[in-house]
VOBA-1610 file (N, C-alpha, C; in pm, whole numbers, padded with zeros to 5 digits, always signed):
BEGIN
Met-00322+01422+01771Met-00191+01386+01825Met-00100+01338+01712Ser+00023+01384+01712Ser+00120+01341+01612Ser+00189+01215+01660Val+00169+01107+01587Val+00239+00982+01620Val+00387+00995+01588Phe+00415+01060+01475Phe+00553+01079+01431Phe+00585+01228+01445Ala+00636+01266+01562Ala+00655+01407+01594Ala+00780+01465+01530Ser+00870+01379+01485Ser+00996+01426+01429Ser+01053+01315+01341Pro+01151+01347+01256Pro+01217+01241+01181Pro+01277+01134+01272Ala+01327+01176+01389Ala+01384+01079+01482Ala+01277+00985+01536Ala+01157+01038+01561Ala+01048+00954+01610Ala+01005+00855+01503Phe+01005+00899+01379Phe+00973+00809+01268Phe+01076+00698+01258Ala+01203+00733+01268Ala+01310+00633+01262Ala+01301+00537+01380Ala+01266+00587+01497Ala+01253+00502+01615Ala+01139+00402+01598Ala+01030+00446+01536Ala+00918+00355+01512Ala+00959+00244+01416Leu+01038+00278+01315Leu+01085+00177+01221Leu+01177+00074+01289Ala+01243+00117+01395Ala+01338+00028+01464Ala+01271-00057+01572Asp+01142-00038+01595Asp+01073-00108+01704Asp+00942-00165+01651Leu+00953-00272+01573Leu+00836-00328+01505Leu+00784-00451+01580Pro+00656-00451+01614Pro+00600-00571+01678Pro+00591-00687+01580Ala+00598-00806+01634Ala+00589-00928+01554Ala+00448-00986+01564Pro+00412-01077+01474Pro+00282-01143+01487Pro+00279-01231+01611Asp+00160-01269+01653Asp+00140-01351+01770Asp+00178-01496+01736Gly+00285-01545+01796Gly+00333-01679+01765Gly+00236-01788+01804Asp+00169-01773+01917Asp+00073-01874+01961Asp-00045-01882+01864Ala-00091-01767+01817Ala-00202-01766+01722Ala-00161-01831+01590Leu-00039-01805+01546Leu+00009-01868+01424Leu+00011-02020+01437Thr+00064-02067+01549Thr+00072-02211+01571Thr-00067-02275+01576Ala-00158-02210+01646Ala-00294-02263+01658Ala-00365-02262+01524Ala-00346-02158+01446Ala-00413-02151+01315Ala-00359-02257+01220Arg-00228-02280+01223Arg-00171-02386+01137Arg-00225-02523+01179Ala-00233-02545+01309Ala-00284-02673+01357Ala-00430-02693+01316His-00507-02585+01322His-00648-02593+01283His-00660-02625+01134Gln-00576-02563+01052Gln-00579-02592+00908Gln-00553-02741+00883Asp-00466-02800+00959Asp-00432-02941+00939Asp-00545-03035+00982Glu-00639-02982+01059Glu-00751-03064+01105Glu-00874-03056+01014Leu-00873-02964+00918Leu-00991-02943+00834Leu-01003-03053+00729Thr-01125-03074+00684Thr-01155-03186+00593Thr-01109-03156+00451Lys-00980-03166+00431Lys-00917-03142+00302Lys-00775-03196+00309Pro-00717-03231+00199Pro-00574-03263+00202Pro-00493-03142+00244Arg-00392-03164+00321Arg-00308-03053+00369Arg-00253-02975+00251Gly-00271-02843+00256Gly-00220-02755+00151Gly-00308-02746+00029Ser-00421-02815+00028Ser-00503-02819-00095Ser-00574-02688-00125Leu-00588-02602-00027Leu-00646-02470-00052Leu-00539-02364-00079Gly-00417-02409-00097Gly-00311-02319-00144Gly-00297-02194-00060Arg-00297-02080-00128Arg-00272-01955-00059Arg-00385-01916+00036Leu-00504-01972+00017Leu-00611-01942+00112Leu-00571-01986+00253Glu-00501-02097+00264Glu-00453-02143+00394Glu-00350-02046+00450Asp-00259-02003+00365Asp-00155-01908+00410Asp-00217-01777+00456Ile-00317-01730+00385Ile-00382-01603+00421Ile-00449-01614+00556Ala-00517-01724+00580Ala-00585-01742+00708Ala-00484-01742+00823Val-00373-01810+00804Val-00270-01814+00908Val-00207-01676+00927Phe-00179-01608+00817Phe-00126-01471+00823Phe-00218-01381+00905Met-00347-01384+00875Met-00442-01300+00946Met-00450-01337+01093Ala-00441-01465+01123Ala-00444-01510+01262Ala-00328-01450+01341Gly-00211-01452+01281Gly-00093-01400+01351Gly-00105-01253+01384Trp-00157-01175+01291Trp-00164-01031+01315Trp-00286-00992+01397Gln-00393-01070+01390Gln-00509-01041+01475Gln-00494-01103+01614Gly-00399-01194+01631Gly-00375-01253+01761Gly-00482-01351+01805Arg-00543-01419+01710Arg-00646-01518+01744Arg-00643-01629+01640Ala-00667-01751+01685Ala-00655-01866+01596Ala-00759-01867+01486Cys-00873-01803+01513Cys-00978-01796+01412Cys-01005-01650+01378Pro-00930-01593+01285Pro-00943-01450+01254Pro-01072-01420+01179Ala-01111-01294+01181Ala-01234-01250+01115Ala-01220-01105+01076Ile-01305-01058+00987Ile-01308-00917+00949Ile-01445-00862+00987Ala-01453-00808+01106Ala-01575-00740+01149Ala-01572-00593+01110Lys-01453-00534+01115Lys-01439-00393+01078Lys-01317-00377+00988Gly-01343-00344+00863Gly-01237-00318+00768Gly-01250-00179+00710Arg-01138-00125+00667Arg-01139+00014+00615Arg-01051+00023+00492Thr-01095+00105+00397Thr-01008+00147+00289Thr-00987+00297+00303Ala-00862+00338+00303Ala-00826+00479+00318Ala-00762+00527+00188Ile-00816+00634+00132Ile-00766+00691+00008Ile-00711+00830+00037Phe-00586+00852+00002Phe-00521+00980+00022Phe-00503+01051-00113Ala-00524+01181-00113Ala-00515+01258-00238Ala-00417+01373-00221Gly-00335+01393-00324Gly-00239+01503-00320Gly-00199+01545-00460Asn-00146+01665-00473Asn-00099+01716-00603Asn+00051+01741-00601His+00109+01741-00721His+00255+01742-00737His+00302+01858-00824Gly+00406+01925-00778Gly+00458+02040-00852Gly+00525+02005-00982Phe+00577+01883-00996Phe+00648+01847-01119Phe+00555+01826-01238Thr+00425+01830-01217Thr+00333+01812-01329Thr+00344+01925-01432Val+00410+02034-01397Val+00433+02142-01494Val+00516+02095-01613His+00581+01980-01599His+00667+01928-01706His+00593+01834-01801Gly+00463+01824-01789Gly+00387+01743-01883Gly+00402+01594-01864Val+00402+01548-01739Val+00423+01406-01712Val+00294+01327-01701Ser+00180+01394-01717Ser+00053+01323-01706Ser-00037+01360-01822Ala-00127+01268-01855Ala-00224+01294-01961Ala-00339+01381-01913Phe-00345+01410-01782Phe-00457+01485-01726Phe-00406+01603-01642Pro-00484+01710-01630Pro-00444+01824-01547Pro-00463+01793-01399Thr-00394+01868-01312Thr-00403+01844-01168Thr-00542+01873-01114Ser-00623+01948-01184Ser-00759+01975-01138Ser-00842+01847-01124Val-00800+01743-01194Val-00873+01616-01188Val-00865+01556-01047Thr-00755+01582-00975Thr-00743+01526-00840Thr-00859+01571-00753Ala-00884+01701-00747Ala-00994+01753-00665Ala-01128+01706-00718Ala-01142+01697-00850Ala-01268+01651-00907Ala-01297+01507-00866Met-01194+01425-00863Met-01214+01286-00823Met-01241+01274-00673Val-01181+01358-00592Val-01213+01359-00450Val-01361+01392-00429Ala-01410+01486-00508Ala-01553+01518-00501Ala-01638+01398-00544Asn-01590+01326-00643Asn-01660+01207-00689Asn-01661+01099-00581Phe-01550+01085-00510Phe-01548+00990-00398Phe-01653+01030-00294Ala-01657+01159-00262Ala-01752+01206-00162Ala-01897+01184-00205Ala-01921+01192-00336Ala-02056+01172-00388Ala-02091+01025-00407Gly-01994+00937-00389Gly-02019+00794-00401Gly-02015+00742-00542Gly-01954+00818-00636Gly-01961+00780-00776Gly-01839+00714-00835Ala-01737+00686-00757Ala-01613+00631-00811Ala-01610+00479-00798Ala-01517+00420-00870Ala-01502+00275-00862Ala-01474+00229-00720Ile-01392+00305-00646Ile-01358+00261-00511Ile-01479+00263-00421Asn-01575+00351-00445Asn-01697+00348-00365Asn-01769+00215-00381Ala-01782+00172-00507Ala-01850+00045-00534Ala-01771-00073-00479Leu-01639-00070-00499Leu-01556-00184-00458Leu-01543-00193-00307Ala-01532-00080-00239Ala-01526-00083-00093Ala-01658-00136-00036Gly-01770-00093-00095Gly-01899-00144-00050Gly-01911-00293-00070Ala-01867-00340-00187Ala-01875-00484-00215Ala-01788-00565-00121Ala-01676-00506-00077Ala-01584-00576+00013Ala-01621-00561+00160Gly-01725-00482+00189Gly-01764-00460+00327Gly-01668-00373+00405Leu-01610-00273+00338Leu-01514-00183+00399Leu-01572-00044+00411Asp-01546+00023+00522Asp-01581+00165+00525Asp-01474+00243+00449Leu-01513+00355+00393Leu-01424+00434+00306Leu-01393+00568+00372Val-01264+00594+00385Val-01216+00722+00437Val-01134+00789+00328Val-01168+00911+00293Val-01095+00986+00190Val-01028+01106+00256Val-00898+01121+00235Val-00821+01226+00301Val-00752+01312+00195Pro-00811+01427+00159Pro-00741+01519+00068Pro-00635+01598+00144Leu-00518+01610+00085Leu-00403+01670+00153Leu-00357+01795+00078Asp-00406+01910+00121Asp-00361+02039+00067Asp-00362+02039-00086Leu-00475+02006-00145Leu-00481+01994-00291Leu-00453+02127-00361Asp-00480+02237-00292Asp-00454+02368-00352Asp-00308+02412-00337Gln-00227+02328-00273Gln-00085+02358-00256Gln-00003+02235-00299Pro+00022+02221-00428Pro+00101+02106-00472Pro+00238+02105-00405Thr+00296+01986-00398Thr+00434+01978-00351Thr+00523+02058-00444Ala+00642+02088-00398Ala+00738+02160-00482Ala+00782+02071-00598Asp+00825+02135-00705Asp+00879+02062-00820Asp+01010+01996-00779Phe+01010+01863-00771Phe+01128+01796-00717Phe+01247+01792-00812Thr+01233+01847-00931Thr+01352+01865-01015Thr+01432+01987-00971Gln+01368+02072-00887Gln+01433+02196-00843Gln+01465+02198-00695Ser+01387+02127-00615Ser+01405+02129-00469Ser+01336+02006-00411Pro+01356+01978-00282Pro+01281+01869-00221Pro+01131+01891-00237Ala+01057+01783-00252Ala+00913+01795-00272Ala+00845+01859-00152Met+00895+01831-00032Met+00832+01880+00090Met+00935+01928+00190Ser+00892+02017+00275Ser+00973+02053+00391Ser+00962+01940+00494Glu+01044+01947+00595Glu+01037+01847+00702Glu+00899+01847+00767Ala+00846+01966+00794Ala+00716+01976+00859Ala+00605+01920+00770Glu+00612+01947+00640Glu+00511+01896+00548Glu+00515+01744+00540Cys+00635+01689+00538Cys+00648+01543+00532Cys+00594+01479+00658Leu+00625+01535+00773Leu+00572+01483+00899Leu+00420+01492+00903Ala+00366+01603+00853Ala+00220+01619+00852Ala+00155+01510+00767Ala+00216+01478+00653Ala+00160+01373+00568Ala+00171+01237+00634Leu+00284+01207+00698Leu+00299+01081+00770Leu+00191+01066+00877Asn+00165+01174+00949Asn+00067+01168+01056Asn-00075+01165+01003Ala-00099+01223+00886Ala-00231+01210+00824Ala-00260+01064+00791Gly-00156+00993+00747Gly-00172+00850+00722Gly-00194+00772+00849Ala-00115+00802+00951Ala-00128+00731+01078Ala-00266+00750+01140Ala-00326+00865+01117Ala-00454+00899+01182Ala-00570+00811+01137Val-00560+00750+01019Val-00672+00667+00971Val-00669+00527+01031Val-00562+00493+01101Val-00546+00358+01155Val-00591+00357+01301Thr-00691+00276+01331Thr-00743+00265+01467Thr-00728+00121+01516Pro-00714+00102+01647Pro-00687-00033+01698Pro-00800-00133+01674Asp-00921-00084+01647Asp-01034-00175+01628Asp-01044-00231+01487Leu-00953-00193+01397Leu-00959-00242+01260Leu-00908-00386+01251Asp-00978-00465+01174Asp-00934-00602+01147Asp-00852-00610+01019Ile-00868-00511+00931Ile-00790-00505+00807Ile-00796-00363+00753Leu-00691-00322+00686Leu-00683-00189+00627Leu-00633-00202+00485Thr-00701-00139+00391Thr-00650-00129+00254Thr-00622+00017+00225Leu-00523+00040+00139Leu-00477+00176+00113Leu-00480+00206-00036Gly-00511+00332-00068Gly-00510+00376-00206Gly-00481+00524-00215Glu-00477+00575-00337Glu-00436+00714-00358Glu-00506+00773-00479Met-00502+00906-00482Met-00543+00982-00600Met-00450+01101-00610Gly-00383+01115-00723Gly-00292+01228-00739Gly-00237+01231-00880Ile-00282+01324-00959Ile-00237+01331-01098Ile-00084+01341-01103Gly-00024+01253-01182Gly+00121+01253-01198Gly+00196+01167-01099Asn+00125+01102-01006Asn+00201+01039-00897Asn+00276+00911-00934Thr+00252+00856-01055Thr+00341+00746-01096Thr+00482+00796-01123Thr+00496+00925-01149Thr+00630+00984-01166Thr+00706+00981-01034Ala+00641+01026-00929Ala+00703+01020-00796Ala+00731+00876-00756Ala+00639+00785-00788Ala+00658+00645-00753Ala+00782+00588-00823Ala+00800+00621-00951Ala+00917+00574-01025Ala+01046+00628-00963Ala+01043+00754-00922Ala+01162+00813-00859Ala+01194+00744-00727Leu+01093+00714-00648Leu+01115+00645-00521Leu+01173+00506-00543Cys+01124+00436-00645Cys+01175+00302-00673Cys+01320+00306-00718Ala+01352+00398-00808Ala+01488+00407-00857Ala+01585+00445-00746Gln+01545+00539-00662Gln+01630+00582-00551Gln+01648+00469-00449Ser+01541+00397-00420Ser+01545+00297-00314Ser+01605+00165-00360Leu+01571+00124-00482Leu+01603-00011-00528Leu+01706-00015-00639Gly+01744+00102-00691Gly+01841+00107-00797Gly+01776+00090-00933Gly+01858+00098-01036Gly+01808+00093-01173Gly+01787+00232-01227Ser+01778+00241-01358Ser+01761+00371-01422Ser+01616+00416-01415Ala+01595+00543-01439Ala+01459+00595-01445Ala+01377+00522-01549Ala+01440+00494-01664Ala+01368+00427-01773Ala+01316+00290-01733Glu+01384+00224-01639Glu+01340+00092-01595Glu+01214+00099-01510Trp+01187+00214-01449Trp+01075+00226-01356Trp+00960+00309-01411Val+00986+00392-01509Val+00882+00480-01563Val+00792+00405-01660Gly+00663+00426-01648Gly+00564+00366-01738Gly+00465+00470-01786Pro+00361+00426-01857Pro+00267+00521-01918Pro+00166+00581-01821Gly+00159+00528-01698Gly+00063+00585-01603Gly-00079+00576-01654Thr-00147+00689-01658Thr-00287+00692-01700Thr-00304+00697-01851Gly-00196+00679-01926Gly-00212+00672-02071Gly-00122+00762-02152Leu+00001+00784-02109Leu+00095+00867-02185Leu+00139+00797-02312Asp+00160+00877-02417Asp+00219+00823-02540Asp+00371+00815-02523Pro+00444+00757-02619Pro+00590+00743-02603Pro+00662+00875-02575Ala+00617+00983-02638Ala+00681+01113-02611Ala+00658+01155-02466Gly+00539+01129-02416Gly+00509+01161-02277Gly+00591+01077-02180Val+00610+00950-02212Val+00692+00864-02127Val+00837+00914-02127Ala+00884+00961-02241Ala+01021+01015-02248Ala+01034+01140-02161Arg+00933+01228-02164Arg+00936+01347-02078Arg+00938+01306-01930Lys+00856+01210-01899Lys+00847+01162-01761Lys+00980+01104-01714Thr+01045+01027-01800Thr+01175+00969-01768Thr+01278+01077-01743Ala+01276+01181-01826Ala+01371+01290-01808Ala+01349+01362-01676Val+01224+01378-01637Val+01193+01444-01510Val+01245+01361-01393Val+01224+01230-01398Val+01274+01144-01291Val+01426+01147-01287Asp+01490+01145-01404Asp+01636+01156-01408Asp+01685+01283-01339Gln+01618+01394-01367Gln+01657+01521-01304Gln+01641+01514-01153Ala+01531+01455-01109Ala+01507+01446-00964Ala+01613+01360-00897Leu+01647+01250-00959Leu+01748+01161-00900Leu+01885+01227-00897Ala+01917+01300-01003Ala+02045+01370-01006Ala+02053+01474-00895Arg+01941+01538-00866Arg+01941+01643-00764Arg+01943+01586-00622His+01870+01478-00600His+01846+01433-00462His+01912+01301-00427Gly+01968+01231-00524Gly+02016+01096-00497Gly+02114+01086-00382Gln+02204+01181-00368Gln+02303+01177-00261Gln+02252+01239-00132Gly+02135+01301-00138Gly+02084+01370-00020Gly+01971+01297+00049Ala+01952+01169+00015Ala+01840+01094+00072Ala+01891+00963+00133Pro+01966+00973+00244Pro+02024+00852+00303Pro+01929+00774+00393Thr+01813+00830+00425Thr+01718+00766+00516Thr+01582+00754+00449Pro+01497+00664+00498Pro+01361+00658+00443Pro+01288+00791+00451Phe+01302+00862+00561Phe+01234+00990+00576Phe+01279+01087+00468Glu+01410+01099+00448Glu+01460+01194+00349Glu+01421+01153+00207Thr+01420+01024+00179Thr+01376+00980+00046Thr+01232+01018+00022Leu+01145+00994+00119Leu+01004+01030+00106Leu+00987+01181+00095Arg+01060+01255+00176Arg+01047+01401+00177Arg+01091+01463+00045Arg+01197+01413-00011Arg+01253+01473-00131Arg+01182+01429-00259Leu+01140+01303-00263Leu+01092+01247-00389Leu+00945+01205-00386Gly+00884+01206-00272Gly+00745+01160-00262Gly+00644+01271-00282Gly+00521+01239-00249Gly+00413+01336-00248Gly+00334+01315-00122Arg+00247+01408-00090Arg+00174+01397+00036Arg+00093+01268+00045Glu+00026+01232-00065Glu-00057+01111-00060Glu+00029+00985-00050Ile+00147+00988-00109Ile+00238+00875-00103Ile+00297+00861+00037Val+00339+00971+00093Val+00395+00970+00229Val+00288+00928+00330Ala+00165+00971+00308Ala+00056+00932+00399Ala+00038+00780+00400Met+00049+00716+00283Met+00038+00571+00281Met+00151+00505+00360Ala+00271+00559+00348Ala+00383+00506+00427Ala+00356+00521+00576Gly+00302+00636+00616Gly+00268+00657+00757Gly+00162+00561+00805Ala+00063+00534+00718Ala-00043+00441+00756Ala+00010+00299+00772Val+00100+00258+00683Val+00158+00123+00691Val+00236+00107+00822Leu+00315+00207+00856Leu+00394+00195+00979Leu+00305+00198+01102Arg+00205+00285+01104Arg+00115+00290+01219Arg+00036+00159+01231Ala-00004+00102+01119Ala-00075-00025+01123Ala+00014-00133+01184Arg+00143-00131+01151Arg+00235-00229+01210Arg+00241-00211+01361Gln+00248-00086+01406Gln+00252-00061+01550Gln+00130-00119+01620Leu+00014-00114+01553Leu-00111-00160+01612Leu-00147-00303+01570Arg-00058-00368+01497Arg-00077-00505+01448Arg-00204-00518+01361Val-00229-00420+01280Val-00340-00426+01186Val-00288-00474+01051Pro-00339-00583+00996Pro-00293-00627+00864Pro-00335-00530+00755Val-00246-00512+00657Val-00264-00413+00551Val-00263-00482+00415Val-00352-00435+00326Val-00348-00479+00187Val-00302-00359+00103Leu-00188-00375+00038Leu-00134-00271-00049Leu-00202-00278-00185Asp-00205-00165-00253Asp-00268-00159-00385Asp-00163-00175-00494Gly-00153-00079-00585Gly-00072-00095-00704Gly+00068-00037-00693Phe+00118+00009-00807Phe+00256+00056-00818Phe+00284+00169-00720Ile+00193+00264-00710Ile+00218+00381-00625Ile+00217+00342-00478Gly+00118+00262-00439Gly+00111+00221-00300Gly+00231+00138-00257Cys+00279+00053-00345Cys+00398-00028-00313Cys+00524+00058-00316Ala+00531+00155-00407Ala+00647+00245-00410Ala+00655+00327-00283Ala+00542+00357-00222Ala+00541+00436-00099Ala+00617+00369+00013Val+00618+00236+00013Val+00686+00164+00121Val+00823+00112+00080Ala+00862+00134-00045Ala+00993+00086-00089Ala+01108+00144-00007Pro+01109+00275+00025Pro+01219+00326+00106Pro+01225+00261+00244Leu+01110+00227+00300Leu+01106+00162+00431Leu+01158+00019+00421Ala+01116-00051+00316Ala+01151-00192+00301Ala+01301-00212+00282Val+01365-00120+00211Val+01509-00131+00189Val+01585-00111+00319Ala+01537-00019+00401Ala+01608+00013+00525Ala+01577-00084+00638Val+01457-00142+00635Val+01411-00223+00749Val+01355-00355+00697Pro+01435-00458+00685Pro+01382-00588+00643Pro+01271-00633+00738Gly+01163-00684+00681Gly+01052-00729+00763Gly+00945-00625+00787Ile+00965-00501+00741Ile+00867-00396+00764Ile+00733-00430+00699Leu+00735-00511+00595Leu+00611-00543+00524Leu+00555-00680+00563Asp+00600-00735+00674Asp+00551-00867+00714Asp+00402-00866+00746His+00345-00750+00777His+00202-00742+00806His+00121-00700+00683Cys+00186-00702+00566Cys+00121-00655+00443Cys+00101-00767+00342Leu-00009-00759+00270Leu-00035-00841+00153Leu-00041-00750+00031Ala+00002-00800-00084Ala-00013-00726-00210Ala-00148-00765-00271Gly-00236-00668-00285Gly-00368-00700-00334Gly-00370-00748-00477His-00288-00684-00562His-00290-00721-00704His-00161-00676-00770Cys-00144-00720-00893Cys-00037-00669-00978Cys-00102-00584-01085Ser-00063-00458-01091Ser-00127-00365-01185Ser-00065-00376-01324Ala-00124-00304-01417Ala-00074-00302-01555Ala+00045-00209-01573Glu+00079-00129-01472Glu+00197-00042-01481Glu+00321-00131-01487Pro+00405-00117-01587Pro+00515-00213-01608Pro+00607-00230-01488Gly+00634-00124-01416Gly+00727-00135-01305Gly+00673-00212-01186His+00543-00237-01182His+00487-00300-01063His+00531-00445-01048Val+00543-00518-01158Val+00590-00657-01150Val+00729-00660-01087Arg+00818-00575-01135Arg+00954-00570-01082Arg+00954-00528-00936Leu+00871-00432-00902Leu+00866-00381-00766Leu+00817-00488-00669Leu+00712-00560-00706Leu+00662-00665-00619Leu+00769-00771-00594Ala+00841-00807-00699Ala+00947-00906-00684Ala+01056-00857-00588Arg+01094-00731-00602Arg+01198-00676-00516Arg+01152-00667-00370Leu+01023-00644-00350Leu+00969-00635-00214Leu+00936-00772-00156Gly+00943-00876-00238Gly+00910-01009-00191Gly+00763-01031-00167Leu+00679-00965-00246Leu+00534-00974-00232Leu+00473-01046-00351Glu+00389-01143-00325Glu+00319-01215-00430Glu+00175-01165-00435Pro+00132-01106-00545Pro-00002-01047-00550Pro-00112-01153-00545Leu-00224-01115-00486Leu-00338-01206-00480Leu-00414-01210-00612Leu-00414-01099-00685Leu-00490-01089-00810Leu-00405-01029-00919Asn-00441-01059-01043Asn-00380-00993-01159Asn-00490-00975-01263Leu-00552-00858-01258Leu-00667-00829-01344Leu-00640-00715-01442Arg-00512-00681-01459Arg-00470-00574-01552Arg-00528-00437-01512Leu-00550-00416-01384Leu-00602-00287-01338Leu-00493-00181-01346Arg-00532-00058-01371Arg-00439+00055-01366Arg-00511+00182-01322Leu-00611+00165-01239Leu-00694+00278-01196Leu-00637+00350-01076Gly-00574+00276-00984Gly-00541+00337-00855Gly-00663+00336-00765Glu-00673+00435-00678Glu-00787+00451-00586Glu-00795+00339-00482Gly-00697+00250-00476Gly-00708+00136-00387Gly-00800+00028-00441Ser-00825+00032-00572Ser-00924-00059-00631Ser-00883-00206-00621Gly-00758-00237-00654Gly-00712-00375-00648Gly-00706-00428-00507Ala-00667-00342-00412Ala-00661-00384-00272Ala-00800-00417-00219Ala-00898-00335-00254Ala-01034-00361-00209Ala-01087-00491-00269Leu-01059-00513-00396Leu-01101-00639-00459Leu-01041-00760-00389Ala-00918-00748-00348Ala-00849-00861-00285Ala-00910-00900-00152Val-00981-00807-00089Val-01044-00840+00040Val-01146-00951+00024Gly-01208-00960-00094Gly-01299-01071-00118Gly-01230-01206-00108Val-01107-01214-00159Val-01029-01337-00149Val-00993-01364-00003Ile-00956-01259+00069Ile-00920-01275+00210Ile-01040-01321+00291Arg-01156-01264+00264Arg-01276-01309+00335Arg-01305-01455+00304Ala-01283-01497+00180Ala-01304-01637+00145Ala-01208-01727+00222Ala-01083-01683+00237Ala-00986-01761+00313Ala-01030-01777+00458Leu-01081-01669+00516Leu-01124-01676+00655Leu-01251-01758+00670Ala-01336-01755+00569Ala-01458-01836+00575Ala-01426-01985+00576Thr-01337-02028+00489Thr-01301-02170+00488Thr-01235-02210+00620His-01151-02120+00672His-01081-02149+00798His-01180-02166+00913Ala-01284-02082+00916Ala-01376-02081+01029Ala-01492-02179+01013Gln-01533-02205+00889Gln-01659-02276+00869Gln-01645-02422+00827Met-01530-02461+00777Met-01513-02601+00740Met-01513-02691+00863Ala-01564-02810+00848Ala-01561-02907+00957Ala-01421-02965+00971Thr-01390-03007+01093Thr-01267-03082+01113Thr-01294-03229+01082Phe-01186-03305+01071Phe-01203-03449+01048Phe-01287-03512+01158Ala-01261-03473+01283Ala-01336-03530+01395Ala-01483-03495+01388Gln-01513-03367+01356Gln-01653-03324+01348Gln-01729-03395+01237Ala-01660-03417+01126Ala-01727-03479+01009Ala-01726-03632+01013Gly-01652-03686+01107Gly-01641-03831+01112Gly-01565-03889+00994Val-01471-03811+00942Val-01390-03854+00828Val-01252-03893+00880Ala-01199-03999+00824Ala-01066-04042+00866Ala-00963-03934+00830Ala-00879-03899+00922Ala-00776-03798+00898Ala-00668-03853+00807Gly-00587-03762+00755Gly-00473-03802+00672Gly-00501-03806+00526Leu-00599-03724+00478Leu-00624-03719+00334Leu-00500-03677+00258
//
C-alpha cells in the first residue's frame, strides 16, 4: 500500500503531524524529579527519557523492538567524478550487509536493533541532476513509500542510514537549496576526495542549483529534483514514523540533509527525532545547528550506514534504564530535595 499516493498526499501528511502525549510527558518529568539524584544531575539522559515517554505515550518508556533501516541508491551525477569510489561499490556493500560483514551489522547487533536493508533500483541510477531532475514524480513517490514501508506501529525506536556512492553531493545540494548558502559552504570531502575532487563536486552542485533552484518550491520538488532514492526514502521513513509516533534517531550529514527540505517548510517536523551524532563531514555541524538538533555523540565518524545513529541507541537505552530502575526518594528512604 502506498502511504504517499501523490505529491498532494505527501503535502497533506506534512500538514497533519501528531504531537507527543502530553500526559506521558508530565508523568515522566514528575518521575524524574522523584528519583534519588539532584534534579537535572543526569543532564541529557533525563531529557531523553522524557522525550521517549512523550512519543511512546507511557511514563516509563522502553525499547523492546528497535530497528535500523538502511536504504541504498545510485546517482547519475557520479559521471562527473564527485566520489573517490565507483558506483559498483554500492551494490557490493549491500551484499556485505546481507552477509553480515559491515560495521552496521555489528553496531545494530550491539544496540539490540533488527536490521532492514532496502536496495532501491541500484542498476538504474537517478538522472544526472545537472541536466534534469534526479527523479520523475513516480520515482520520487516510490522512494518515499519504500521508506514509509519500513516503519511499523510496533517499533519503539527507529534509526536510519544509507549507502550510495556520491550521495554527499546530493546532500550538499539539498542543504544549499533548503537552507541557503553557497555550494562551497556545504560541500565536503565525503569518503576522501582531494581538493581537486572537492572543487569538481562543488561545481556539480552549483550546476544543479542553477538548473533547479527556481523549480523546487515544495519539499517534494526539492527531494525529486536534487535528492536520490535512498535520501528520499529516509525522508519518507521520518514522516511515516511521525504519523505513527515512532521516535527516530537520525544519522550523519546525508540523513539530516534528507529532512532539511521538510524542516524548512514545516517547523516541528523533527520533534520526534534525535541526532545520533555529529559526523566528520564539515557541513554536518552547520546543518545540525540550522535544524536545531544537538547530537548525542561526536566520535569523528564518516562512514554512513546509520553507524552513528545505531551507536547512539546505547545512550538512549542507558537513559531509559536510569529512568526505570533508579529508586525514588520514598523507596530508598532518602530525604527529598537533593
